[in-house]
VOPAGU-2260 file (C-alpha; in pm, 1 decimal, decimal comma):
REM VOPAGU-2260
SITE   aa  ch    i         X         Y         Z
SITE  MET   A    0       0,0       0,0       0,0
SITE  LEU   A    1     112,0     353,1     -75,8
SITE  SER   A    2     145,5     645,2     160,8
SITE  PRO   A    3    -183,4     842,4     192,7
SITE  ILE   A    4     -27,7    1175,6      91,6
SITE  ARG   A    5    -365,4    1344,7      38,6
SITE  LYS   A    6    -515,5    1243,8     372,1
SITE  PRO   A    7    -437,5    1575,0     550,0
SITE  TRP   A    8    -559,4    1767,6     244,0
SITE  VAL   A    9    -904,1    1609,3     229,8
SITE  GLU   A   10    -969,5    1570,1     603,7
SITE  LYS   A   11   -1053,1    1939,7     635,9
SITE  ARG   A   12   -1303,7    1940,7     349,0
SITE  ALA   A   13   -1666,1    1926,9     451,0
SITE  GLY   A   14   -1943,5    1845,5     203,6
SITE  PRO   A   15   -2185,2    1826,6      52,6
SITE  VAL   A   16   -1972,8    1929,2    -250,2
SITE  VAL   A   17   -1597,3    1865,7    -244,8
SITE  SER   A   18   -1500,7    1872,9    -612,9
SITE  GLN   A   19   -1197,9    2052,7    -753,7
SITE  MET   A   20   -1433,7    2248,5    -980,0
SITE  HIS   A   21   -1635,0    2357,6    -675,6
SITE  TYR   A   22   -1327,9    2505,7    -505,7
SITE  ALA   A   23   -1184,2    2647,5    -827,5
SITE  ARG   A   24   -1503,9    2838,3    -901,6
SITE  ARG   A   25   -1481,1    2993,8    -557,0
SITE  GLY   A   26   -1128,1    3115,5    -611,4
SITE  VAL   A   27    -964,2    2848,2    -395,3
SITE  VAL   A   28    -635,0    2694,0    -506,1
SITE  THR   A   29    -638,3    2345,8    -353,3
SITE  GLU   A   30    -334,0    2138,8    -266,2
SITE  GLU   A   31    -415,1    1922,4    -569,0
SITE  MET   A   32    -404,4    2229,2    -794,7
SITE  GLU   A   33     -70,3    2334,4    -648,1
SITE  PHE   A   34      64,6    1981,4    -699,5
SITE  VAL   A   35     -53,9    1981,9   -1062,5
SITE  ALA   A   36      91,0    2328,6   -1122,1
SITE  LYS   A   37     436,9    2205,7   -1020,8
SITE  ARG   A   38     409,7    1892,5   -1234,6
SITE  GLU   A   39     293,0    2088,4   -1537,5
SITE  SER   A   40     521,2    2392,6   -1485,3
SITE  LEU   A   41     215,0    2616,9   -1482,6
SITE  PRO   A   42     111,0    2897,9   -1248,8
SITE  ALA   A   43    -129,3    2766,0    -985,5
SITE  GLU   A   44    -377,1    3035,5   -1083,2
SITE  THR   A   45    -378,7    2905,4   -1442,1
SITE  VAL   A   46    -464,6    2557,2   -1316,3
SITE  ARG   A   47    -741,7    2694,8   -1096,0
SITE  ALA   A   48    -886,3    2904,5   -1380,0
SITE  GLU   A   49    -880,4    2614,6   -1627,2
SITE  VAL   A   50   -1050,1    2379,4   -1379,5
SITE  ALA   A   51   -1313,3    2644,3   -1302,3
SITE  ARG   A   52   -1379,8    2689,4   -1673,7
SITE  GLY   A   53   -1407,3    2314,8   -1734,7
SITE  ARG   A   54   -1119,0    2296,5   -1981,7
SITE  MET   A   55    -904,5    2102,2   -1735,0
SITE  ILE   A   56    -992,7    1828,9   -1489,1
SITE  ILE   A   57    -803,3    1689,0   -1191,6
SITE  PRO   A   58    -948,7    1339,3   -1134,2
SITE  ALA   A   59    -904,4    1308,0    -758,7
SITE  ASN   A   60   -1166,8    1128,9    -552,7
SITE  ILE   A   61   -1132,4    1236,1    -187,6
SITE  ARG   A   62   -1125,0     866,1     -89,8
SITE  HIS   A   63    -820,6     798,8    -311,8
SITE  VAL   A   64    -573,3     948,7     -67,0
SITE  GLU   A   65    -277,1     762,6    -219,9
SITE  LEU   A   66    -315,3     963,2    -542,5
SITE  GLU   A   67     -47,0    1193,4    -680,0
SITE  PRO   A   68    -272,5    1446,5    -856,7
SITE  MET   A   69    -248,6    1502,9   -1232,5
SITE  ALA   A   70    -444,8    1702,7   -1487,0
SITE  ILE   A   71    -608,4    1643,4   -1823,1
SITE  GLY   A   72    -677,5    1941,6   -2047,0
SITE  VAL   A   73    -555,6    2164,3   -2326,7
SITE  ALA   A   74    -322,2    2365,2   -2100,3
SITE  SER   A   75    -150,0    2051,8   -1970,0
SITE  LYS   A   76      71,5    1791,9   -2130,7
SITE  CYS   A   77     -82,8    1510,6   -2334,9
SITE  LYS   A   78    -172,2    1211,7   -2117,3
SITE  ILE   A   79    -176,6     837,3   -2179,8
SITE  ASN   A   80    -411,4     582,8   -2019,6
SITE  ALA   A   81    -366,9     208,3   -1973,6
SITE  ASN   A   82    -647,0     -48,3   -1941,0
SITE  ILE   A   83    -618,6    -340,6   -1701,6
SITE  GLY   A   84    -871,9    -575,9   -1540,3
SITE  ASN   A   85    -966,6    -937,3   -1493,5
SITE  SER   A   86   -1223,1   -1141,4   -1683,4
SITE  ALA   A   87   -1491,2   -1386,7   -1577,4
SITE  VAL   A   88   -1251,3   -1677,6   -1636,9
SITE  THR   A   89    -945,0   -1541,4   -1458,7
SITE  SER   A   90    -941,4   -1338,1   -1140,5
SITE  ASN   A   91    -614,1   -1274,5    -961,1
SITE  VAL   A   92    -533,0    -970,0    -749,1
SITE  ASP   A   93    -157,2   -1018,0    -779,0
SITE  GLU   A   94    -175,4   -1022,4   -1159,1
SITE  GLU   A   95    -376,3    -700,1   -1166,9
SITE  LEU   A   96    -132,2    -530,2    -929,5
SITE  GLU   A   97     152,2    -643,0   -1154,3
SITE  LYS   A   98     -28,0    -488,4   -1452,7
SITE  LEU   A   99     -80,2    -167,8   -1253,8
SITE  HIS   A  100     287,3    -151,4   -1158,1
SITE  MET   A  101     393,4    -213,4   -1517,7
SITE  ALA   A  102     159,8      56,4   -1650,2
SITE  VAL   A  103     274,9     318,6   -1400,2
SITE  HIS   A  104     641,2     221,2   -1439,4
SITE  TYR   A  105     627,0     280,4   -1814,0
SITE  GLY   A  106     454,4     614,9   -1782,1
SITE  SER   A  107      77,4     569,5   -1784,8
SITE  ASP   A  108     -85,7     882,0   -1646,1
SITE  THR   A  109    -414,7     709,5   -1562,8
SITE  VAL   A  110    -532,1     347,6   -1542,5
SITE  MET   A  111    -876,2     199,9   -1599,6
SITE  ASP   A  112    -987,3    -112,8   -1413,7
SITE  LEU   A  113   -1215,5    -285,9   -1663,8
SITE  SER   A  114   -1269,6    -601,8   -1460,1
SITE  THR   A  115   -1574,8    -799,3   -1569,2
SITE  GLY   A  116   -1592,2   -1095,4   -1331,0
SITE  GLY   A  117   -1463,7   -1259,8   -1016,7
SITE  ASP   A  118   -1397,0   -1045,3    -711,0
SITE  ILE   A  119   -1438,1    -712,3    -888,6
SITE  HIS   A  120   -1474,1    -516,2    -565,2
SITE  GLY   A  121   -1168,7    -672,6    -402,6
SITE  ILE   A  122    -949,4    -627,9    -708,0
SITE  ARG   A  123   -1052,3    -262,8    -738,5
SITE  GLU   A  124    -977,2    -203,1    -369,4
SITE  ALA   A  125    -626,5    -344,3    -410,8
SITE  ILE   A  126    -566,0    -136,4    -722,9
SITE  LEU   A  127    -681,0     186,1    -556,4
SITE  ARG   A  128    -471,5     136,0    -244,1
SITE  ASN   A  129    -162,8      75,6    -458,1
SITE  SER   A  130    -211,9     334,0    -731,2
SITE  PRO   A  131     -46,7     677,8    -739,9
SITE  VAL   A  132    -239,1     759,3   -1061,9
SITE  PRO   A  133    -612,4     816,8   -1111,9
SITE  ILE   A  134    -821,7     501,7   -1148,7
SITE  GLY   A  135   -1121,9     489,4   -1379,6
SITE  THR   A  136   -1398,0     232,2   -1423,4
SITE  VAL   A  137   -1702,7     151,8   -1636,1
SITE  PRO   A  138   -1972,9      83,3   -1373,4
SITE  ILE   A  139   -2203,6     -99,1   -1613,2
SITE  TYR   A  140   -1938,8    -375,0   -1641,4
SITE  GLU   A  141   -1980,4    -458,6   -1274,5
SITE  ALA   A  142   -2356,8    -413,9   -1282,8
SITE  ILE   A  143   -2400,3    -656,4   -1572,0
SITE  ALA   A  144   -2207,8    -919,3   -1371,8
SITE  ARG   A  145   -2478,8    -902,3   -1104,6
SITE  VAL   A  146   -2773,8    -992,5   -1331,6
SITE  SER   A  147   -2860,8   -1285,5   -1556,4
SITE  HIS   A  148   -2970,2   -1083,6   -1859,7
SITE  VAL   A  149   -2907,4    -733,0   -1991,8
SITE  ARG   A  150   -3280,0    -658,4   -1975,9
SITE  ASP   A  151   -3268,9    -716,3   -1598,7
SITE  LEU   A  152   -3045,9    -415,2   -1535,1
SITE  THR   A  153   -3219,9    -144,0   -1332,0
SITE  PRO   A  154   -3140,6     219,2   -1255,2
SITE  GLU   A  155   -3131,4     129,4    -886,8
SITE  LEU   A  156   -2862,4    -134,0    -943,5
SITE  LEU   A  157   -2646,8     100,4   -1150,9
SITE  LEU   A  158   -2674,4     379,1    -893,8
SITE  GLU   A  159   -2582,2     132,2    -620,0
SITE  VAL   A  160   -2271,7      20,7    -811,1
SITE  ILE   A  161   -2174,0     381,1    -885,6
SITE  GLU   A  162   -2206,5     479,5    -519,2
SITE  GLU   A  163   -2002,0     177,2    -406,6
SITE  GLN   A  164   -1724,4     255,7    -651,3
SITE  ALA   A  165   -1725,2     622,9    -552,7
SITE  GLU   A  166   -1699,2     529,7    -184,4
SITE  GLN   A  167   -1395,7     312,5    -262,1
SITE  GLY   A  168   -1214,9     601,5    -428,2
SITE  VAL   A  169   -1262,0     562,2    -804,6
SITE  ASP   A  170   -1149,3     890,1    -961,9
SITE  TYR   A  171   -1346,9     887,3   -1287,4
SITE  MET   A  172   -1620,0     672,9   -1438,6
SITE  THR   A  173   -1725,8     612,8   -1796,0
SITE  ILE   A  174   -2099,3     675,1   -1815,7
SITE  HIS   A  175   -2270,9     594,8   -2147,0
SITE  ALA   A  176   -2556,6     840,0   -2098,2
SITE  GLY   A  177   -2558,2     970,5   -2455,7
SITE  VAL   A  178   -2678,7     648,9   -2622,7
SITE  LEU   A  179   -3042,6     749,3   -2650,5
SITE  ARG   A  180   -3315,7     517,6   -2770,6
SITE  ASP   A  181   -3379,8     720,8   -3086,9
SITE  PHE   A  182   -3013,8     696,2   -3187,6
SITE  VAL   A  183   -2995,1     315,8   -3199,9
SITE  PRO   A  184   -3159,8     285,4   -3546,1
SITE  LEU   A  185   -2900,2     528,8   -3683,6
SITE  THR   A  186   -2637,7     254,2   -3651,3
SITE  ARG   A  187   -2818,7      -5,4   -3863,5
SITE  HIS   A  188   -2636,2      80,4   -4185,1
SITE  ARG   A  189   -2292,4      93,9   -4028,4
SITE  ILE   A  190   -2030,4    -159,6   -4126,5
SITE  THR   A  191   -1931,1    -229,0   -3766,7
SITE  GLY   A  192   -2248,1    -124,6   -3581,7
SITE  ILE   A  193   -2196,4     -37,1   -3214,3
SITE  VAL   A  194   -1844,9    -136,4   -3109,7
SITE  SER   A  195   -1848,8      12,0   -2759,9
SITE  ARG   A  196   -1932,7    -260,5   -2506,7
SITE  GLY   A  197   -2102,0     -12,0   -2274,3
SITE  GLY   A  198   -2286,2     146,0   -2565,6
SITE  ALA   A  199   -2400,7    -192,3   -2693,9
SITE  LEU   A  200   -2526,1    -295,2   -2349,8
SITE  MET   A  201   -2729,3      23,9   -2314,9
SITE  ALA   A  202   -2867,9      -6,9   -2668,5
SITE  GLN   A  203   -2972,0    -367,5   -2604,6
SITE  TRP   A  204   -3139,7    -269,1   -2276,2
SITE  GLU   A  205   -3333,1      10,7   -2446,3
SITE  VAL   A  206   -3453,2    -212,4   -2730,0
SITE  GLU   A  207   -3553,6    -501,4   -2503,6
SITE  ASN   A  208   -3730,2    -281,8   -2247,4
SITE  GLY   A  209   -3869,1     -18,5   -2483,5
SITE  LYS   A  210   -3743,3     258,4   -2254,6
SITE  GLU   A  211   -3503,9     551,1   -2261,0
SITE  ASN   A  212   -3143,9     518,8   -2141,7
SITE  PHE   A  213   -3166,8     519,3   -1761,0
SITE  LEU   A  214   -2820,3     673,4   -1730,3
SITE  TYR   A  215   -2960,4     973,7   -1916,5
SITE  THR   A  216   -3286,9     992,9   -1722,1
SITE  ASN   A  217   -3102,3     952,5   -1389,6
SITE  PHE   A  218   -2807,7    1173,9   -1478,5
SITE  GLU   A  219   -2869,8    1428,5   -1203,5
SITE  LYS   A  220   -2872,1    1151,0    -942,4
SITE  ILE   A  221   -2530,6    1044,6   -1066,5
SITE  CYS   A  222   -2412,7    1406,6   -1045,0
SITE  ARG   A  223   -2516,3    1420,5    -680,4
SITE  ILE   A  224   -2310,6    1109,0    -605,8
SITE  PHE   A  225   -2008,4    1240,8    -794,9
SITE  GLN   A  226   -2006,3    1581,0    -623,6
SITE  LYS   A  227   -1990,0    1414,1    -279,6
SITE  TYR   A  228   -1664,0    1233,3    -360,4
SITE  ASP   A  229   -1523,3    1438,7    -648,5
SITE  VAL   A  230   -1563,8    1169,6    -911,1
SITE  SER   A  231   -1512,9    1297,8   -1264,8
SITE  PHE   A  232   -1736,2    1205,4   -1555,4
SITE  SER   A  233   -1579,0    1038,4   -1854,0
SITE  LEU   A  234   -1882,7    1072,0   -2077,6
SITE  GLY   A  235   -1869,4     758,5   -2289,0
SITE  ASP   A  236   -1862,0     752,6   -2667,3
SITE  GLY   A  237   -2103,8     461,1   -2687,3
SITE  LEU   A  238   -2173,4     526,9   -3055,5
SITE  ARG   A  239   -1814,5     588,9   -3163,1
SITE  PRO   A  240   -1723,9     457,4   -3509,5
SITE  GLY   A  241   -1548,8     123,5   -3517,8
SITE  CYS   A  242   -1404,0     168,9   -3863,4
SITE  LEU   A  243   -1311,9     453,1   -4097,9
SITE  ALA   A  244   -1624,0     411,4   -4311,5
SITE  ASP   A  245   -1849,4     478,7   -4011,8
SITE  ALA   A  246   -1665,9     792,2   -3895,7
SITE  SER   A  247   -1846,1    1125,2   -3856,7
SITE  ASP   A  248   -2188,8     978,0   -3919,4
SITE  GLU   A  249   -2524,8    1090,0   -3784,7
SITE  ALA   A  250   -2518,9     850,9   -3489,4
SITE  GLN   A  251   -2179,1     968,9   -3366,3
SITE  PHE   A  252   -2262,7    1338,9   -3378,4
SITE  ALA   A  253   -2613,2    1289,1   -3237,4
SITE  GLU   A  254   -2454,9    1133,1   -2928,1
SITE  LEU   A  255   -2189,1    1406,3   -2912,6
SITE  ARG   A  256   -2459,0    1674,5   -2898,7
SITE  VAL   A  257   -2618,8    1497,6   -2601,6
SITE  LEU   A  258   -2279,4    1471,7   -2429,9
SITE  GLY   A  259   -2251,1    1849,1   -2465,8
SITE  GLU   A  260   -2590,8    1889,3   -2299,2
SITE  LEU   A  261   -2486,0    1657,4   -2017,3
SITE  THR   A  262   -2155,6    1840,3   -1973,2
SITE  LYS   A  263   -2340,4    2162,0   -1892,3
SITE  LYS   A  264   -2571,2    1972,7   -1656,3
SITE  ALA   A  265   -2274,4    1819,8   -1470,5
SITE  TRP   A  266   -2112,3    2161,8   -1440,5
SITE  GLU   A  267   -2428,1    2290,0   -1271,3
SITE  TYR   A  268   -2336,7    2043,0    -994,6
SITE  ASP   A  269   -1965,7    2142,6   -1000,7
SITE  VAL   A  270   -1875,9    1798,4   -1133,9
SITE  GLN   A  271   -1573,2    1768,6   -1361,0
SITE  VAL   A  272   -1616,8    1625,9   -1711,6
SITE  MET   A  273   -1409,0    1487,1   -1993,8
SITE  ILE   A  274   -1547,6    1355,4   -2321,6
SITE  GLU   A  275   -1455,1    1019,8   -2472,6
SITE  GLY   A  276   -1401,9     996,5   -2844,0
SITE  PRO   A  277   -1385,7     992,9   -3132,9
SITE  GLY   A  278   -1293,3     630,1   -3207,8
SITE  HIS   A  279   -1169,4     519,4   -3550,8
SITE  ILE   A  280   -1148,6     813,7   -3790,1
SITE  PRO   A  281    -952,0     901,7   -4105,2
SITE  MET   A  282    -667,2    1146,3   -4053,1
SITE  ASP   A  283    -836,8    1406,8   -4269,9
SITE  GLN   A  284   -1127,2    1417,9   -4020,1
SITE  ILE   A  285    -924,1    1475,6   -3703,1
SITE  LYS   A  286    -966,3    1853,8   -3717,3
SITE  LEU   A  287   -1339,1    1817,0   -3785,9
SITE  GLN   A  288   -1377,8    1585,2   -3486,9
SITE  VAL   A  289   -1185,0    1809,3   -3248,7
SITE  ASP   A  290   -1365,2    2122,1   -3369,1
SITE  LYS   A  291   -1703,7    1951,3   -3325,9
SITE  GLU   A  292   -1618,1    1835,7   -2975,0
SITE  MET   A  293   -1498,4    2182,5   -2873,4
SITE  GLU   A  294   -1812,6    2340,5   -3016,0
SITE  LEU   A  295   -2071,0    2093,3   -2889,0
SITE  CYS   A  296   -1905,1    2003,2   -2556,8
SITE  HIS   A  297   -1792,6    2352,6   -2456,6
SITE  GLU   A  298   -1417,3    2278,4   -2466,7
SITE  ALA   A  299   -1428,4    1999,2   -2209,2
SITE  PRO   A  300   -1116,6    1778,0   -2244,1
SITE  PHE   A  301   -1136,0    1525,1   -2526,4
SITE  TYR   A  302   -1018,9    1179,8   -2417,7
SITE  ASP   A  303    -983,1     836,9   -2574,7
SITE  ARG   A  304    -825,6     517,7   -2446,9
SITE  LEU   A  305    -517,0     427,7   -2649,8
SITE  ALA   A  306    -579,3      56,0   -2628,9
SITE  ARG   A  307    -700,6     -37,1   -2972,3
SITE  ARG   A  308    -426,8      42,9   -3221,7
SITE  PHE   A  309     -65,8     125,4   -3147,8
SITE  ASN   A  310      -7,4     256,4   -3501,4
SITE  ALA   A  311    -234,3     544,0   -3407,7
SITE  LEU   A  312       0,3     779,0   -3228,8
SITE  LEU   A  313    -128,0    1099,8   -3382,1
SITE  ARG   A  314    -298,6    1252,8   -3079,7
SITE  HIS   A  315    -441,6    1594,1   -3013,2
SITE  ALA   A  316    -291,4    1764,5   -2709,2
SITE  LYS   A  317    -629,8    1791,1   -2537,6
SITE  GLY   A  318    -647,0    1429,8   -2465,9
SITE  ALA   A  319    -739,8    1340,2   -2779,1
SITE  PRO   A  320    -863,0    1174,4   -3104,1
SITE  GLY   A  321    -850,4     798,8   -3106,5
SITE  PRO   A  322    -729,5     555,9   -3371,8
SITE  ALA   A  323    -674,3     726,8   -3704,5
SITE  GLU   A  324    -510,9     647,2   -4035,5
SITE  SER   A  325    -522,6     773,0   -4388,6
SITE  ARG   A  326    -762,0     611,4   -4630,8
């Protein structure tokens, strides 16, 4: 276990809202902002102003006291994330801690625990207590492991999982709240359909139950959980293109517009937000994708997990476009 360097910082913070955005908007430079300023060689006031504006986030759950704070945003250096996690057929804490150590050793700025089976809670606890970098999750992965069928998922179960993960110290969570019921038919003529696992799960639930995305309809409840612990939203690109031919289509931009709407809603609760995307796109559409995200999502950091293609190293400094290649 690591030293709880943030423990004295967070002990003096009283709720109900303890987010970095909350303090930044009130002119307060937190210890996390000062730490980030030194790491980024930026004035502390610049960090505070960028966090207040929503162009920078500091994923730093108050329960993750072992964290060495870092920032994601246009004013900071480009960041790299690593994905780890067990599966339903193999579950070993030591292996996941070895993956975590390897990721941090070779420079990963954040790590996502994408465990899908076994002792998910126990593995996540071990990862958090041994991680100096922010830890992210996809709560629907744990929720789906608790039911027999996708259609059996309920808003209550998802909110319970989200609260449990927040209490443990998860710093950011991917929430696929932009996959609305009306957008699912827009993917029918795609070559690769819906390639996001979280997006596909939500789409299946909506079709089978004939209801709207419960992450969207319960978004404010999630905001209230996040503001209590300072969990950041990673608004999921559930309808991202899975191949070049599907890039920049109606489904992708319809979801992006909703993510922009949800970004403003989260900011009303002083909850930090970054936007996932854009998935597989041709190089000649990178500028279009970044411009669209900045316009529709109000300059919130653009983030994508570099886990799909290692030939795709052309990244935008904000956080940034995903796999890309020329046609």
